N, C-alpha and C positions, 0 to 999 in steps of 0.2 A: 744630511743626506749623505751619500757617497755620489762621487765622479764618475762617470760609467767609466770614461778615462786617465785613465794614470800616470800626470804625465811626469813623474823624475820618480825615477827609481836608481840606484846602490848597492853591489853587491851587500852581502850581509854574512858575520860571520853569525856561529852558534849563541854567541854571548852577546849579540845586538838584536837577533831575535827574541822578539817580545813574545809573551803567555807559554811557547815553547816552539822548538822547532819543526819543520817543515817534515814529516816522515817524507821525501822524496831528497835524499843526499844531494843537493846543489842547487834546490829549486829556492833556496829563500830570495828573498828578496827585503828591501826595506824602502819603504811607501813615505817619501822628504811632507810631502804633505801633509797623513793626516799622524806621519809620525810610528809609526806598528810595522811591522814584518808581514807579506802578505809569499804566498806560495807559487810561485809562478812555472806555466804549464805553455807548451805548446796547442797549437791548434791543427798539427799531423793526424791525416788521416782522416777527417770531419767536413762536412759537408751545408752543416746546420748546426743551425743558432737554434739551441730547443724553448727555451720558459726565458724572457726578456722584457724588464719594463712593469712591473707590479709593482701597481696602488692601489693601497687599498682609504676605504671608508668607514667611521665608524661612526652611531651613533650607541648612547646607552639609558637604556628604560624610554624609546622612545614613542613610546605607549599613543600610536597612532590607532583613531578608531573610526576609519575613515571604512563605507560602504561601495560607493559605488567606481566606477571607470575611471580613476584620474593616474597618470603617475604622480603617486606618493613618494620618492627620491629621485634625484637624477643629480648624475655622476658626470663632468666632464671629462674623458680621455683623451688625451693623446697621444693615439697609435702614433709609431712612428714605423712601419714596416708596411706596404703593401704587399708579403707573403706567407703575416701571419693571420692567423684565425686569434680571431680577440677570448678569449679562456673568462667569459663573467660565471660567480657564487655567492648567494646569499648564504649568509649563516646568522638568524634569527628565530623570533621569535614569531607563532602565524598559530590563528585558532578560529576554527570557528561555531558557530553559539548553535543554532539554531538544529530542534526535532530535522532531517532529510536535507539540510542545511551541505553547502557545498562551494566553497568559494577558492582564485585562483590566479596567483602570481605568478607576474613573468618582466618579461627583460625585450626593450626596445634598444634599434640602433640609431640610429640618425632617424629618431620617428618612425621607425619599421620593425616588423618582428624579423627576426635574425631566414634569410631565405634558403637555409636547410630545416629550417621549419620553427614551430614558439616554442622558447626557451620559457619551459614554465613547472608549477607545483601546485596539484590541486589536493581539496584535502573535503571529505566529505564524513560526514558522523547518522546515523542511522538513528542517532535515539536525541535526542533534548538534553544539551553536554555545555560544560566550561572545560572546553584543554587546552591551558595555556602553557605551551612546552616548545625545546626549541627545536627546529626543523631549518634543515640543508636542499640545498640545489644547486645546479649548476648542469654548461650545457659553452661548449667549439662554437661559434662561429667566424663563416669564409667568408669572403669577398669582399670587406670591407674594406675599401684602400683609407689610406696611413692620411692622419691628419686630425683634427679634431672631432671626436664621436661624440654626443650628448648620446650618454648608458641613462635610461630612465626608467625607474621600476614601476608598476605598474600591479591593482588590483579589481577584481570587479568578483559579482558573483557568479555561478559555473551552470546554468540554464536553469535555474529558479529563479522567486520575491526572497527565499527564508535563508540567508547568509548571516548576518551580526559579527562580519571577520573584523578580526584584532590585531595589527602588524607593533612589533617591535616592547613587547612586555616589558617592562623590569626584567634584562640584562643586558647583557653586549649582543649590537649590531654590526656583523660583518655586510658588503660590499667589498669582494675582492677581483680588480678585471690586471687581467695579463696576457701576457702574449702571446702565445704555442706557434713553433714553425713544427711545421704537417706535412708542409713536402715529402711526396713519396718517392723521389728520388736520392734522397742520399740514405751510404751502406754505411761507411763508415762506422769505423771503434771507438772513436770521439774517446779516443783518452784519459785527456784532460778535462771533461768532461762529471759532472756528479748524476746527471738525470739527462740521458735523450731518449731517442727511439718512441718519440709519444705515439698515437695512435690510437685517434676515438673513430667509435662508428658507431654510425646510430644506428636502430630500428623503433621500426613503430609494432609491436608484438604483441595480442591480447591472450590472457591468458586466465581460464572460468573453472576451476577445477576443485571438484572433490575427490577426486581420487584419492588415493594412497603412493599406486604406482609412482614412480622417482619421474619427473618431466625435466626436459632439456628443456630451459629456455631460451635461453641464447646462443649458437656460438662463430666463432670471428676465429681466423687466423692469422697466428700473428709471427711475423718473418727476428726473432727474435740472433742478436749478433755478436751476442760476448754471451759467450756458459761462466764467464765468473761476476756477473752484474745477477743485482737481486733483479727481480718483474716483480713491482705495486702496481695492482691487479682492484677496479674501479668503474664497483655500480652502480649507475646513480636511475633511476626510473618509482613506477608507482604500487605501493603493493597492499593491498586492500584485507581483511578478514571476518570471518561472522563466524562463532560457536562457540560455545561456551565448553571448557577444559578437550581444547584442540589446539596442536599445534602443528610448523610448516617446518620444515629449515629450505633455509636459501647458503648455497656455496657454490663456490667457484673448483672445477677442474683441467687439468691442465696432460696432455693428451691421456684423457680418461682414465687419470685417479688426480687424486685431492694431493695440496701440498702436501709434503714432510719435513719439510726443514724451512723455522721454527714449527707450525702444525696451520695445521688446516683453515682459512678462509671462510667463514662462513659466518652465519646470522638467521634469528627466530622469527620466528611472527606468529605470537600468538596471545589463545585467550585463557590463562591458566583454571580463573573462577572468576565470578561475578557475570553481570550484565554480555548478550555474547550477541546484543548487535556492531553493523556494519562501521569499524572505522578501516577510510580509504583514506592517504600520506602517498609523497611524496617520501624516498629515503637513501640515504648512499652506505655504500658498504666498500673496507677500502685499507686493502691488509695486501700483506708483499711476503716474494714467496724466494727461496734461496734457491741453489744448484739445478737450478732448470735445462736444459744445453741449448746450443745453440742451433738454429733453422727451425725449419717450420714448427711450428705449434699451435697447436686447437684446444683451445682454449675456451669453453663451456658454465654458465650458470644456470645452479640446476637445484629443486626443489624434489625435497623430499622429508618424510618422517621424521617427526625429533624422535628418539632417544626414547624408550619409558612413554611414547604415544600412540591413542591406536591408530588418531584419525585429524589427520589438518582444518577440518573444521568445512571449511567453502576458499577460497582463495581467488583471487584476481590477481591478474599483472597485464601494467600495463596500460591502465587504463587515464583513457584521456590526455595523458602527453607523452613524450618523444624517454623513451629511452637508449642510455648508453654505458659501451663499456668500454675502461680505459685503460689500455694500460701504458708501461712507460720499463726502458732501464735502466736499474741505479748501481750502482758503485759507495756502496756503504761507507763510512767514516775520511770520504777523499778528502783535502784541505786542500788542492788544487783550488784556489780563489781570485786567480789571475792570469791570463794567454796573452803571447804574445804573437801578434797577425807577423804574415810575412814584409811589412813595411815597415816595420818593427814599434811599430803604438804596442800599448798595453794596454788588457782591456777586461773591468773589473767582470766576474763571472756574479748574475744574482742570485745565482743557488746553491751552497755547498755545505762544505760540512752533514751529512743526511747520516741522523743514527736512527734507528727502527728498533723497538721491540713489540712481541710478542707476544701473549696469553692464551690461554683455551682456559673457558670455564672455574672463573677465579670466584664464580660464585658468591660478588659481596654481601651480604645481608645487614649487616650494619650502616641506620640510621646517618650517620656524621662521623669522618673521618676520611684521611689519606686508603684511597683506593689503594690508590702505584706512585712510586718516587721515585725518579731518576735520577741518576747525575752526569753531566752533560760540559762540555768544557764548548766553551762559544769563544773564540780562538781574533774575531774581531771587535774592534769599540762599535764603529761604525754602521756595521751589521743590525742587524733585528731577527729576530727569533720567530719562527711559522710551528707552532704545535698541533697537531690534529692527533683527537681521536675519536676511534670508531670504535661501542659496544655496543650490547644489549640493554636498556632496563627501563624499569619502572616503577614509577608512584603513588600505589595502590589509592591509600585513603580519601576517602570523599568528603573536601577540603582541603584536601592540607596543599602544605607545596616543597617540592624539594629542591637543590639548589646543586646544578656541577661545575666546574670551577678547576681552573692553575694557574695555581702559582710558582711563584717563582722563587726559589730560597726565601718562602714564609710570607713570600709580600705578594697582591694584588699586583696587575701588571695595573698603569697609571697613564698609558703613552702607545697606541690610541685612546687604548678606556681598558674593563678588564675584561679579562676571559669568563665570562662563570652565563652559566645554561639554565634559567627556570622550568620547572616540571607541575603548574597545578593543574588540581583534576576534579574535578566533580561533572557527577550525574545524576542523571534521575533513576537511575534501574539501579544506584549504589555503584560500591566500591569492586573494582576492573583490578584486579591481577594480569597486566598484560606486558608481556614483559618486549621488542621489540625493537627493532634497527635502532639504533641514537651516538649522531655525529657534531660531536666540536671538535672547529674548529677556527687562531686566531693568528697574527700578530702581533705584537711586542717589538715595542721598540725602548729607547734608552738602556738598551740594560748591559753592565761592564761589561767585557772580557773578563775569561774567567772559567772555573766551576761555578756550577750552578745548580742548585735543588730545582727539579721540578717534579712536580705533585701535580697530583690526575687528585678530586680530591670529590666530597658532597656533603652536603650541609643544610643549617637555614636557608630560607630563601630572604631577600633583603622587602619585605612585602607587609605583614604586619602577621602569617598566615602561621597557623602551628606545623613544625617540621612535619612532614613526609614521612610513611614508608617504605623507605630507597629497597630496590639490588640490581646490584650493577654486575656486566656479562653472570649472566645465567646461560647458562649447558652451552655457551657457546663463545668465538675468539670478542678479547682484544687487543686490539693494534694501537700503542700508538707510536707519531713521528713525532721526529724533535730537524728542522734543520735552521742554516745562518740564513738570508737574503736579504739582499739589497736592494733597495724599495727605490723605485725608476726607474732602471738603470738597462 
C-alpha cells in the first residue's frame, strides 16, 4: 500500500520518468521510496479534499443463507477526519425467493442507522421465483466523528414472514468505504484534482404510475464550477415494474436537455415478454456528460416511454428506501497524482487518471464473448484499478445462468478477488425477457504499470448451470469508468 505522504522526491528529467512523462511540463518528480515517477500539482485555488481513505473488503462466493435480523458482515473502518461523510457501497449478489417475498439489506455505523436516514436496499418479488443476481446500493452518511467505526451489513425480511433471503451467491461481493468531503463552503476550481465538487442530494419521493406522460422524478440545482470538466451523474433508488410487453425509460436532463456529448445517460426498466408479476429492487444508474457550462445547473431525473412501446405498464420509484442523486466534476485523463501543500509536504492523491467510455444501444445479443474492450495506461505500480460499468442487461432462460465479468489483459483479477457478477433466473411463471439496470463495480490490486486491456465480458457461470440467454446494453447507455486509486490514503 502506498503512503499518503511522499517523504522524498527529486527533480526528474524526461528519461527518468517511468511509463511516460507527465502531461504538464515541469511537473515530473521521482518518488525515491517507490522508485517511480509522480506528476506533482499544487493545492492552489482549492478548499477541499474530495475523496480519501478508500478501503475495500471482498468475499467471493460467500453463499450466506441467513434470513433473520443479524449483522452478516462487519468492516472496521478507521475514519481520519471529523468533517467528512462516510460513503459506503455494496456490490454483490442478493436474492428473495418466496412469492410476495421482501428482503432488506442495510448498513449501520457505530451500531446505529445513518442519522440522515437508513442506507439500504429492498427487493420484492410478486411470484415464487429465484433470482440470484448482482445488486448494488450506496449512500453517504454525515456527522460521524473520526476514529474507529464498525460498519455492519445487516439483512432481514421487510414486513412479512415470506422472504427466504440469500446473499453472496457465487460471485465477487464488495463493501467499499471511503471518506467524502461534502462541505458546502468550497468554491475553488481545484485544478490539480481529478474529481471535486461532490454533492449528494437525498430524497424520499415515491411515484406510482401507469401514465405514459413524462414524469420528472427528482430535480436538483448544482453549481458547476469549471466549464472544461465532465459531470458524473449517479442516481440510486428503487425501481418497481409490472406488466408484460411494457417498457419505461429513465434518464438525466441538464437544463432541460438530455446529454449530447458523449450521449444520453439513461437506462430501461422493462418486461418485454413472459411473466408480468411485480419486481422491485434498488438500482444504480451512473454516467458522464461533457461540455456542460459552469454556473447553476438544473439536473432532473426523468421517466418516460421507451421508443417503440405504447405502455410503461405499472412503475414505482422510491419504494420504502432512500433515493439520491450524486453529482461530481471530473477532469478526465489528468495524470497529477500528488500535490504539494504550502507547508512543503507532498501528499499522494487517492484518485486520478480517470478515463471514461460511453456507448448507446450496443444491443449485444451474444451469450458468451467480449462485449467491450478498452485500452488503459496505468501510471503507477503501487495503485489499484477501479472499474465501473453501468448498463442494462438480462438473462432470460428459466433455470440457466450468465456471468458478466471484468478481465485485465485476458486474466481475471486475483487480488482481492475477481470482478464478476452472476445472474441466475428461475420463475414459476416461466422465462422472462426483462432488461433492467445492471451495475458492476470493483477494485483490483497488484496490476503492473503500463498498457492494460480492460475487457467487459459475458459467459458461463461457475455454478454448474447451463449458459443463459443473455442480452447487454439493450436500447440504452453502457458506461465504463476506469481510474487509478491508492487505497487507505
